[in-house]
N, C-alpha and C positions, 0 to 999 in steps of 0.2 A: 626438094631437098629427098634425093636418096644414100645420102650419109647416114649410118649410123654406127651406132655403140660393136662396134663386134667381141669385144674381150675387156680382161682389164686386165695392166701393166701392171701393176702392182699395188700394195695392200700399206695403210700405215698409223700403226697404234700409236699413242702419246704417251709420254714415260716420263718419272718425275726426272729432274738433275742427280748425276751421280749414277743410273741405272746401267750405264753398260755392260759394268762387271756383271754383273746377274743376268744380263739380254742375256751376255754371250754365255753363258754357262747353264743359261734353261734352251733357248734357241737354236744354240750350237753348241754342247755338248750332249746334254741330254735329248732334244730333240732331232739334234745329225743334221742343222741344212749351217751351210757355207755362208762364211762371211763373208760379205762383196766392200771390195772398195768404194767407200762413198766419195761425191766431184769435190775435187778441191777448196771451192769453194762453197763446199756446205759441212765441208770437217768440223767449223771451228764450232756452229752449231747444236755439238752432243751429240747423243744418241747412234744406233747404227743400223748397216743392211743388210740381210738375208735371203741366197738365197729358195727359195721354196718351191721346188717341183718348175716348172718352168715360167713363174713369178717374180719376185719380189714383194720381202718381205719388213717395213720402213720400223724402225724404231724409231718415233724424234720426239727430242724431249719440252718437256710445256714449265715453264719455270712455276706458275703456282697451277701444277697439276692438279688437277680431280680426278680419281678410277669413275671410268664410265658405269653409269646400275643397272645396262643389257648391254653394248655394243660390243665385238666381241670375234677375234677372225674365230675359223671353225678347218681344224688341218686332219689329213687327210694319211693312214699310218699305213703301212703294208703291212704290217706287224706291232697288231695295240698290245698285244700283253708280252712280247718285247719293250714294248714302249715302255708299259705300266710298272713292269721288270728292272731296267734299268732307271727310272727316276726314284725307281723306290730305295734303288742301291744307296743312290745321287746324295735321297734324304737319309736316308741312314748312316751315311758314312759320314753330312755335315751336319750331326744331329748330337756326333761324339765330343 
């Protein structure tokens, strides 16, 4: 067999029901990822999808969600200091 895996199409993480607003705030507003439309047959399941460079980042809802102890995505930023400042401003604004 010569067929091989040549890349990753998307990554999916699990999140609790009702996570969409917080996910859009973090991944969309703070991290700057564009939300992409889920296929019609998957929309009722909840969650949301984002474009991350040339890959997709999917957030899927799990009814009995338990946070992973070690699993995590690792993102690359064009300007980490600017990203930290933006996240800090958002955190400061939300704490008022």
